[in-house]
N, C-alpha and C positions, 0 to 999 in steps of 0.2 A: 463533604461536598459530594453533589450529584454529579459523577462522572459521565453520566448520559445525556446531561443537558445539552441541548442545541443553543442555549444562549451564548453570546458572543463574550469571550474573554476580554477585558480592557483593563484599564490602568488600576481600577478599583480592586482588582483581583491580585494584584502584584504582592500583596503582604500574605498570599497563601502558598507563595513560592520564594521562600527567603532562603533556602539552604544553597550551597554551592555545588550540589550534583550537577550534572549534565542535564538531566530531566528538567531541574528548576530553571537552570539558565534557559534552557530552550522555552520553557514555560513563560518566563518573564519576557524574552522575546516576541512571544505571541500575545502576551497582554499589552505590550507596547503597540503592537501592529493593530490591535483592535477590531480584527476581521474575522476572526476564526471561533467557530462553535467550539466550546469546551469538549464535546464528545470527540471531535477530529483530532484534538491534540492527543487525548488518551489513547485512541486507536492507532493512531500513526505511532506513537511511542510503543505500545504494546506490541504491535505487529514488528517494528522495525528491530526491536531487541531480539526478538525471538528469530528473525530473518538472519540477523547477524552473527549468532550463535551457531549457525548452520552453513551462511555461505560469506565468503569474503572476497574482496576484489572485485574487478571487471567495472564496466560500465553499468550503471544503474537507469532503468528505464522504468519510469513510473508512468502507468498507462492510466487512462480514465483519471488522472491525477489531480483534479480539483484544483487546491491551492498549492501541490506538490510539497505538502510537509514531508510525507513519507519519503519521498527520495531525498530531500535534504537531510533527514536525520540519519538515513542509511549512510550518507555521505560522511556524516559528523563521527559516525560509529566506528568507520574503517576509513583511515587514509589511504589505504589501498585502491580504493575507488577515487577516481579524480573528476568523475563526469557525471551528472545528472542529467538526462532528457526527460521532460515532464510533457506527457501527451494528453491534450483532450480536446473535443470537439469545440468546447467553449472554455477558454481559461478565464476565470474571474479577473476582473481589473485589480482585484484587492491582493491578487497572488504576487503581484510585484511588490506591495506593499509589506507583505509578510516577508519576502526574500530580502527586501531592504533592511528589515529589522534585524532578521538572522546575519546578514552580512555586518552589520555594526558590531555584533559580539565575535563573528567569526570572518574576519576579512578573507581570509582564504577562499570562501565559498564565492568570492567575486568572479564571474567569468567561467564557474565551472557548472551553472545550472542554467540551462537551456529550455524555455517553454516554447512548445510548438501548438499551434491551433490547427489540428487535423483530424482525419479518421486514423485509427490503429492499422487498419488496411493498407496505409499509405506509406507506412514506416517500415526501413529496413533494420533487420538485426542480425546479431552474430552469435556464436556459440560461446564467445566470451561474456555476453551481455548477462546480466540479472534482471528480469523482467518481473516487475512487482505491480499489484493492484490491489487496493483497500476499496472494497464494496463497488466493484464494476457490476452495474446493475444488470440482472439477467443474463443473456446470452452473451455480454461483454465479457464475462469472465471465462467463457468457453472460446472466445477470439483470442482473448491473451493467453490461455492454455495451449491452444493451436499455434498461435505465433512463435510461442516459444519451442515446442516440439518440431516446428519444421525446419529450425537451424540448430536443436539440440542445446539450448540455452537453459540455463537455470531458470526456476520460476517460483513465485510465491502470491497467492492470492487469499484475499478474504472475501468469500462469495456473499451476494445479497440479492434481494428481490428476484428469486429463483422464477423463471419463467415456465411454470407447470404444462403449458401447451407446447413449447418450442424446445425445450431442453429435454436432453435423454434422461429418461429415468431408469434404464436397465431393467425394466419390466418389475422393479423391487418395491412399487407403489402399493403391494398387497402385504408387505411385512413392515414398511417403514413410512413415515409421513414424506410428502412429495419433494420438499428441499432437501432433506436428508438422502432420499435416493438418488437425487441428481448429483449431489456430491459424492456419494459413493460410486456412482457410474463414473464420475469425472476421473477418480482414482483409479477405477480398473482401466479406464482407457490410456491413462499415463503408465501404468505398469505394463499394458500390453504392447505398448511402443519402446520398451525398453528403459523406463524412468524408474528411479528409487523414490519412493514417496514417503514423507511424513506427514503425520496430522497431528495437529495441536488445537488448543482454544485459547483464547484470550479472556480476561474475566468479563463474565456476564452481566456484571452491574455496568459496563461501559456499554455493551450492546449484546442483544440477545442473537444476533447475526454473528456470531463469534467463532466458527470454523475456520481455522487456518491450514490451508495447504500448501507444503512445499515440497518439490520436485527437482529431481537433477538426473541427468542421464547416468546410467550404471556404467 
């Protein structure tokens, strides 16, 4: 299976996910919804399970959420979190289709997931929140990190589409490529304001933009 494919999963793919594991159950719901690219399923799952190994509980805030699958998987992985706020400037209409498919299998999700069409800057966060974002493009990743540090919240991001002209590379471009320099500088900024940082990767066969940054106040 090409896990990096942008083709949408649908009923024809149900036979690929026949096990009774949590991932396969989620994948079958995604197939029934028929609206999500295969790549996004695997990205969300690989990020979510790594995040939950590190961070438990709290309100989950899925920023630049797209279909909001990341936040909903985080909710399924930890009953200690009871709410997901999924924020994007434009939430796809099919996000509701996907949410309904997940609710069919997990009725407890009903009423626990709220989609908001708005800018990240307009949202209010608390130190108890867990802010997450998978592939917030360019400087949006910086905005997610700044939103977390402003209130002392935990945060996890999977950066992408690095803006080499606007994002701070810390003067490291002479030693490493631009995107890596930007991400290394993000780590340095977080450490400078008292955050403990963990860096990981998700499998490269899903996406080459696979650097995962997790941080929490020390």
